N, C-alpha and C positions, 0 to 999 in steps of 0.2 A: 686509378693509379696511373694508367697510361697518359691521361690528360695532364696530370701533375708532372710526370716525367717529361712530357713534351714541352711543357712550359719551363722546364729547368728547375722545378722545385723538388725538394727532398721529401720523401714520405716520412711519417712520424718515426717509423722504425729506423730509417736511414739517418734521420736527424739525431735521434737518441744515441745511435751507435757512434756517430761522428763526434757529437758533443761529449759523450762519455769518454771517448779516447782522449780528447783535448783536455778535459777537466782532470781525468786521472793522471795523465802525463804531467800536467802543471802541478797538481797536488803532490805527486811523488817527488818531483824535482825540488819543490820547496821544502818538503820534509827531509829529504836526503841532505840538502844543503844545510838546513838547520841542525840536524843531528851531527854532521861532520864538523860544523863550526863549533858546536858545543863541546864535542868530545876531543877534537884535535886542532881546532883553530884553522881548519882548511875548508875553503869553499868547495862545492861540488865541482866547479870548473877547474880549480887547482888540482883536485883529486884526479880528474879526468886527464889532465896534462901529465901528472906523475904516472898515471896508469900507462899512457902511451909510451912514456920513456922507459918504464920498468919492463915492458913487453918487448921493446925494440932490441935488435942486435946491437951489442955494445952499449946498450942503455942510452942511446943518443938518436935524435931525430931532427931533421931540418925543420926549422920554424914553420915554413910554409906548409909542410906536410902535416904538422900537428894541427894547424889552423884548418886545413882542408878536411882532416879526419874528424874534427870536432864541429865542423860546419860553423865556424866563427870567423870574423874578420881578422886580418893579420894585426891590426891595431888593437883589437880586443885581446888577442893572444899575447901581444907585447905587454899589456898591463898585467896579465896573469903571471907571465914569466918574470916580469920585473919584481913582483911581490915574492915569488918563489925564490928568486935569486937573492933578494934582500934577506930572506930567512935562511939562506945557505943550503937550500934544497936543490937548486939547479944552477948550473954554470952555462955560459954561452961560449962556444968555440967556433972557429972557422970550420967549415965542412971539410971532412977528411978527404973526400973524393976529388974535390975541385978547388977548394979554398975560396970560392966566391960566395957561397951561401953561409948562413949561420945555423949552427945546430944547438939545440938545448941538450944538456947532458945532466942526468940525475947524479947527485952527490951521495956519499954514504949517509949523510944526515937526511937527505931527501928520501932515500930508500927506507930508512928507519921510520920516517914520518909516514910514508906511503903504507908500510906494513901495518902500522897502528890504525891508520884511516881505513885501510882495506877491510880489517876485521869489523869496524863500525859499519862500513858500507854494506857488506854482505849481510850482517845481522839485521840491518835496517831494511834492506830489500826483502828479506824473508819475512820480517815482521809487518811491514807496510803493504806488501803485495802478495808474495808467494803463498803465505799461510792461508790466505783467503780462497785459494783455488785448489780444486781436486786435481789429481793426476790427469784425468780425462780433460778437464778444462785447460790445463797447461798445454796438453797436446793439441787441443783445438786452437788455442791462441797461437801456438807456434805455426800451425797450419795457416792461420789467417795471415800472419806476417809473410809466410812463404807465398801465399796467393797474391798478395799485393806487391810482391817483388822486393821486400826489404831485407831478404836474407840471401842475397846473391853471393856474398862472401862469408866465410865463417867469422863469427864474432868471438874473439878470444879474450874479451875484456873481463870475463868472469874468472879467468884462470891466469894470473900473472906467471911469467916465466920463473922457474925456480932459480936459486943462486947458482 
């Protein structure tokens, strides 16, 4: 094993763990996207944008902050917001604090669409992923994410702010 690590190769166990993470993530994203599109006509990316807006103070967020939180390009976000705006779910307004930036603001129609999609999303996450794991496995998995440093900030995405 030492010689393999010295040459920069992954062990079979390491490779299986890494590839398993990548395959599982890709499969779950594809399935969540499909289920949201079928049920509510919203892509997973659109759902994630609405989620950020619903959770935000005043239900508005600067466009660049949404892009940063979703780890997508600003042009990619623009396409998503264009579609949400076309459907009446989001409006764009000048930033309230300085007037230079643009904020996306969720509309009443967008909030209603988010609530419907949120029910589908949660049910799908439980069906596709969580139901396959024991309480102990969930705790271990949460520990894994903490060990690799992906839980430095609380993730509130599972619990949207109440009205």
